[in-house]
N, C-alpha and C positions, 0 to 999 in steps of 0.2 A: 465653559469651555466644551467644546464638541469633540467627542472621541471618534477618530478616524477607524473604521472597520478594516481589519487586515484581509487582503485576499486569501481565500482558502486554497490549500495545496494538500495533495496527498503524498505522504512520505512512505517509501517502501524500504524496508531493512534489506541491506546487502551484506551485512556483517558476515565474515568467513572466519570461523574458529576451527582450528585443525586438530585439536584435541581428541582423543577417542571417545570421552565421555561429556563432551562439550557441544551441545547441539547449536546450530547457527541458521539463519534464515538463508544466507548465501549459499551454504552447503546443501539446502533443501530445493534450490533453484528459483530463488526470488526474482533473479535478473530476467529470466525466461518468462516467468509469470507476468512481471511487470510488462514486458513486451507483448505478451498476448493480451493482456488487459487493454494496452494502448490501442491495439489492433481492433478489439471489440468496441471500444468507444468510437473509433474512426467509423466503423461499420454503422454505428448508430447515429452518426453525425453530431458527435459530441466531442468537445475539446476541454479537458480539465488537465491542470498541471500535475504530472506525476514526477516525483524526484527521489533519486536514490539517497538513502541515509545510512550511516554506518551502524547505528543502533537505536532500537526504540525500547530496549529493555524486556523484550518479550521472546527472545529466540528459543527459549524452551518450549513455546506453544506456536511458533512460527512456521513458514514465513509470516511476518506481521507487517500490516499496513496500517496507517492512521491518517485521517483527515485533521488537518490543523489549520488554524489554532483550535485547541480545545474539543476537538471531535473524537469519535468512537474508533476503537481498534477493529480491524478484521484480522482474526488470528486463523492460522492453519490454512493459508491460501494455497491452493493446487490448481493444477492445470484443468481439472474436471469442474472447477468452481469459477471459472473466468466469467460467466454469464452473471452469475450471483454476485461477484465481486463488482462487476460494471453496475449492476442494479444498486448496489450498496454506495457506490461513488456518487451515481446519479442523484439518488435521494439525499445522501449526505451534503452535497454541494448545492442544494436548493435554498438553504437557509441564508 
């Protein structure tokens, strides 16, 4: 039996927790960062699927992104890291 390889996707946590002591990716601007990353990929002539997800279980270290299936996390995504994030996505999608 031949196993079919799933298409890779980049998930971006957009979870918003509203408690005082509960960090969340959405409250740290993950939606805006996702948009900036998409724009950077377009500038580079690249097209990779980025999709919002409610939680990656890394909100205390977020904003969090993950290449799936089975890929690495990018934690602490910030506006000043957009180019670095795009590099990470480009490299991670090669496999």
